[in-house]
C-alpha positions in Angstrom: 79.9 -89.0 146.0 76.2 -88.3 146.4 75.1 -84.8 147.1 72.9 -84.4 150.2 70.9 -81.6 151.8 71.3 -82.8 155.5 73.4 -85.2 157.5 72.1 -87.0 160.5 74.8 -88.7 162.7 73.1 -91.4 164.7 76.4 -93.0 165.7 76.3 -94.7 169.1 72.5 -94.9 169.1 70.5 -98.1 169.1 67.3 -98.8 167.3 64.8 -97.2 167.2 66.7 -94.0 167.8 68.4 -93.8 164.4 65.0 -94.3 162.7 63.4 -91.6 164.8 66.2 -89.2 164.0 65.7 -89.9 160.3 61.9 -89.4 160.6 62.4 -86.0 162.3 64.9 -84.9 159.6 62.5 -85.9 156.8 59.7 -83.9 158.3 61.5 -80.6 157.6 62.7 -81.5 154.1 61.2 -81.1 150.7 60.3 -83.8 148.2 63.5 -84.9 146.3 65.8 -83.8 149.1 68.5 -86.2 150.2 69.5 -87.0 153.8 72.7 -88.8 154.7 72.4 -91.0 157.8 75.4 -92.4 159.7 74.5 -95.4 161.9 76.6 -97.7 164.0 73.7 -100.0 165.1 74.3 -103.2 163.0 70.5 -103.7 162.7 69.8 -100.2 161.4 69.5 -101.5 157.8 66.5 -103.7 158.9 64.5 -100.8 160.3 65.5 -98.4 157.5 64.5 -101.0 154.9 61.1 -101.5 156.3 60.6 -97.8 156.8 61.6 -97.2 153.1 59.1 -99.8 151.9 56.3 -98.4 154.1 56.8 -94.7 153.3 58.2 -94.6 149.8 61.2 -92.7 150.8 64.0 -94.3 148.7 67.3 -95.6 150.0 69.5 -94.5 147.1 72.7 -95.8 148.5 74.0 -97.8 151.4 77.7 -98.0 152.3 78.7 -100.6 154.8 82.0 -100.1 156.6 83.5 -102.2 159.4 82.0 -100.1 162.2 79.2 -98.1 160.6 76.6 -97.9 157.8 76.0 -94.8 155.7 72.5 -94.4 154.2 71.3 -91.9 151.6 67.6 -91.4 151.6 65.7 -89.4 149.0 62.4 -88.0 150.3 59.4 -88.9 148.1 
């Protein structure tokens, strides 16, 4: 189990809202902090992957379940 500083539940939201919630959460966090994001949008991994590549915030784990995806991001 990964330790995290903040959880963002974006369940039921479609893109781009999960990404916007992640961006807002990261603004208030320190470098090295970890945020857990729960998303039910099946395309969330696409937006989060591009965002990670563009910003340098690292996806340290992705857990795919039948009806949701759980992402752990580490702020750069």
